[in-house]
N, C-alpha and C positions, 0 to 999 in steps of 0.2 A: 681664065687660068687653067692650064692643064692639070691633070691629076699628078703627073709626075713632078711638075713645079711645086706643087703643094707639098710633096713628100720631101723634097730638097729643102724647102722653107722649114718644114717641122724639124728636120735634121739640124739645120742652122740654129734654130730657136733652142732645141735641146742642148747643142754645144755651148751657146751663149749662156744658158742657165748654168751648165756645169762650170764655165769660166767664172760666172758671177759667184758661185758657191766658193770656188777656190780663192778668189780675191778676197772675199769676205773674211776668210779664215787666216789670212796673213797678218804678221805683226804690224803694228801701226807705223813703224818706220818705212816699211816698204809698200804699204797699202796705198798711200797717196799717189806715188808715182805710177804704180801698176793700174790703179783705178782710172786714171786719165787715159791711159792706153786702151783699156777696156771700153770706156765710154766712146772713144774714137771709133773702134771697131763696131760698136752698137749703131752709131750714127751712120757708118758706112753701109751697114747692112740695109738700112732703109733705102739707099740709092743703088747700091751695087752688091747684091748678095753673093755673087761669085767671088769677087774680090775680098769681101769681108770674110768668107770662109777661108780663103788662103791665108789672110792676116790672122785669123783666129787660131788656125793650126800652128802658125809660128809662135803666136802668144802662149798657147796652151804648152808648146815645147819649151818655151823659155821659162814657164812656171816650173817645170820639172828640173831644170838646171838651177845653177846658182843664181841668186837674185842680184848680184853685184854686177859691175861693168864686165863684159867679156873680154876686155884687154887686160885685166887686172894682172895676169901672168906675165905680161910683157914690160911691166913696170919694174925698175930697179927698187931694191929695198930702200925705203926711206922717201919715196916719191909720193 
């Protein structure tokens, strides 16, 4: 393994730890759904670190936003 590859793996590991910390702090109602997505990203990191890094970035961005469905604003009142 080249030294540069090792640095990228360390960065991915650091980001995965950050994601784990953030998932752990979520309320129980959201934690189960979000945890499944996190575990799927961890599993992907074993096989395809580049793709896992891209998914992890999207995952972390979603944690910064609202945790409800992204189309919530499109629903009419009462749906």
